[in-house]
C-alpha positions as CSV (number, residue, x, y, z in Angstrom):
1,X,-3.7,25.3,-3.9
2,X,-5.9,28.6,-3.9
3,X,-9.1,29.3,-5.3
4,X,-7.0,32.1,-7.9
5,X,-4.5,29.7,-8.9
6,X,-7.3,26.9,-9.8
7,X,-8.9,29.2,-11.6
8,X,-5.7,30.4,-13.8
9,X,-4.7,26.6,-14.3
10,X,-8.5,26.1,-15.5
11,X,-8.0,29.2,-18.0
12,X,-5.3,27.2,-19.5
13,X,-2.3,28.5,-16.9
14,X,-2.2,32.0,-18.2
15,X,-5.3,34.4,-17.4
16,X,-6.6,37.9,-18.5
17,X,-6.3,40.7,-15.8
18,X,-10.1,40.8,-16.8
19,X,-11.1,37.3,-16.4
20,X,-9.9,37.3,-12.8
21,X,-12.0,40.6,-12.0
22,X,-15.1,38.7,-13.6
23,X,-14.7,36.0,-11.1
24,X,-14.8,38.9,-8.5
25,X,-11.2,38.9,-7.6
26,X,-10.8,42.8,-7.8
27,X,-7.4,44.6,-8.6
28,X,-6.3,44.7,-4.6
29,X,-6.7,41.0,-4.5
30,X,-5.0,40.6,-7.5
31,X,-2.0,42.6,-5.9
32,X,-1.9,40.8,-2.8
33,X,-1.6,37.3,-4.5
34,X,0.9,38.8,-6.5
35,X,3.1,40.5,-3.6
36,X,3.0,37.1,-2.0
37,X,4.1,34.8,-4.8
38,X,0.8,33.1,-5.4
39,X,0.2,34.6,-9.1
40,X,3.0,36.2,-11.5
41,X,2.7,38.8,-13.6
42,X,2.9,37.3,-17.1
43,X,3.1,40.8,-19.2
44,X,0.8,43.7,-19.3
45,X,-2.7,42.4,-18.5
46,X,-1.9,38.5,-18.0
47,X,-1.3,36.6,-15.0
48,X,0.1,32.8,-14.7
49,X,0.5,30.4,-11.2
50,X,3.9,29.2,-10.2
51,X,3.1,25.9,-11.8
52,X,2.3,27.5,-15.3
53,X,5.7,26.8,-17.3
54,X,8.3,29.5,-17.3
55,X,9.0,29.0,-21.0
56,X,5.3,29.8,-21.5
57,X,5.6,32.4,-19.0
58,X,8.3,34.2,-21.1
59,X,6.6,34.0,-24.4
60,X,3.4,35.8,-22.7
61,X,5.6,38.6,-21.3
62,X,7.2,39.2,-24.7
63,X,3.4,38.9,-26.3
64,X,3.1,35.7,-28.3
65,X,2.9,32.0,-27.6
66,X,5.4,29.3,-27.4
67,X,6.5,28.2,-31.0
68,X,8.6,25.7,-33.2
69,X,11.0,23.8,-31.2
70,X,10.0,25.6,-27.5
71,X,6.1,24.4,-28.1
72,X,7.7,20.9,-29.3
73,X,9.5,20.7,-25.5
74,X,6.6,22.1,-24.2
75,X,4.9,18.9,-25.3
76,X,7.6,16.5,-24.2
77,X,8.9,16.3,-27.6
78,X,12.3,17.0,-28.0
79,X,14.8,19.2,-26.3
80,X,14.7,22.1,-27.5
81,X,17.8,24.4,-28.8
82,X,17.8,26.5,-25.8
83,X,16.5,29.7,-27.3
84,X,12.8,30.7,-26.9
85,X,10.9,30.0,-30.1
86,X,7.9,32.8,-30.4
87,X,4.7,32.8,-32.3
88,X,3.8,36.4,-33.2
89,X,1.5,37.7,-35.2
90,X,2.0,40.5,-37.6
91,X,0.7,43.3,-35.0
92,X,3.4,42.2,-32.6
93,X,6.5,43.5,-31.4
94,X,9.8,41.9,-32.4
95,X,11.7,41.4,-29.0
96,X,15.5,42.8,-28.3
97,X,16.6,39.4,-27.1
98,X,19.4,37.5,-29.2
99,X,18.1,34.4,-27.5
100,X,14.6,34.8,-28.8
101,X,13.4,33.2,-32.4
102,X,10.3,35.1,-33.8
103,X,7.8,32.8,-36.1
104,X,5.7,35.5,-37.8
105,X,2.3,34.8,-38.9
106,X,-0.6,36.9,-40.7
107,X,-3.1,35.0,-38.5
108,X,-3.3,33.6,-35.2
109,X,-2.3,30.0,-35.3
110,X,-4.2,27.1,-33.8
111,X,-3.3,26.3,-30.2
112,X,-4.2,26.9,-27.0
113,X,-2.7,30.2,-24.6
114,X,1.0,28.8,-24.0
115,X,1.7,27.2,-27.8
116,X,0.9,26.8,-31.0
117,X,-0.7,23.1,-31.6
118,X,2.0,20.0,-32.1
119,X,1.4,20.1,-36.1
120,X,1.9,23.8,-36.5
121,X,5.3,23.5,-33.8
122,X,6.0,20.7,-36.3
123,X,5.5,22.5,-39.5
124,X,7.6,25.5,-37.9
125,X,10.8,23.5,-36.7
126,X,11.0,22.3,-40.3
127,X,11.0,25.7,-41.7
128,X,13.3,26.8,-39.0
129,X,16.0,24.1,-39.3
130,X,16.2,25.1,-43.0
131,X,16.2,28.9,-42.7
132,X,17.7,31.8,-41.0
133,X,17.5,31.8,-37.2
134,X,14.7,34.6,-37.6
135,X,12.1,32.8,-39.5
């Protein structure tokens, strides 16, 4: 594993471009690692590794984090429902993908770079099961 991959994993599996630059990985080096598949673009200004869960990369590319049953699946609790459940703050942009369920929030919900916390995800899953698909 390369040092840049270790850095990204230490940062929670997702790293901002500015964090890579601050660690002396200049733009051309970041692009080189990307070209060779050592790091993966996770949306504008974000990078992941091949070890970062694909659902977390997909959530980040859409501007959010894993929520609801997707977050629970990420934590090894449950199987999900085959759709991506995404936590977005009110300033976020709703994805056009019909297989994405958005869980809106007025504030940043607790959790890490990939996902909301288990208690938040459980509360979202309870509400999601009793409301419309776009909760």
